N, C-alpha and C positions, 0 to 999 in steps of 0.2 A: 844702651839698647833702645832702638826706636820705639816710640809709643804708638798708640792707635791712631794718632793724628797724622801719621805718615801713610795711612792706608787709603786705598780706593776700593769701592765695592763693585764686584762683577758677578756674573752667573755662569756656571759651567753649562755645557750643552744639555745636561740632564735637568737644568733649572735650579740646582742648588746654589745658593749664594756663598761667596767667600770673599776675602779681602786680600789685596796684594800691597806690598810696600812700594809706594810710588817712587821712592828714591832709587829702587833697583830696576826700574823698567828701562830697558835699553831701546826697544822698538815695539811698535804696534803695527800689524799688517793685516790685510784681508786676503784670503786665499780661496774661496770667498769668505770662509769663516774667519772671525777675528782671532788672530794669534798674537799673544803677548810674549815677548822674549825678555827675560831678566838678564842683568849683567852676570849672574851666576851661571847662565846657560840654560836654565829651566825655561820651558815653554808651556803656555797655557792657552787652550782654545776655549773661547767664551762666546756666549750668545750676544753679548752687548756689541753694537756696531762700533767699528774702529773710531768713528767721529765722536761718539759718546765717551769712549774710553779716553781719547785725547782731551776732550773737554774736562773730564774729571781730573786728569793729570794737571792741566793748566790751572784749574780752580785750586788744586792742592798747592801748586807753586805760588799762586797769588796769596793764598791763606797764610803761608809761612814767609811771604814777602821775598821769595827767592828771585822772582822776576823784577823786583824793585832795585836790585843791586846793579849799578851801572857797569861794574867790572864783568859780571856774568852776561850782560847784554852786549858786551864788546865795545862799550863806549870808552873814549879816552878820558883821562883826568882833565878837569876844567880849571886847573890852577893857573 
């Protein structure tokens, strides 16, 4: 089961904070409110700007070195 290090912090429209598992985030959109859709189909509307949510997701990926894997970046083997 994923630990708390998989989470990003966001705020509901009423201002209460909660966390989402970054591994399950499928897309982040602005309608103009920021809407986060998970791979499970759940949707969350949050106060945080989409750009900030995307930055938090990228920081998470960097922290777990997910973006450092050349196969995930689409690079070919250099053998």
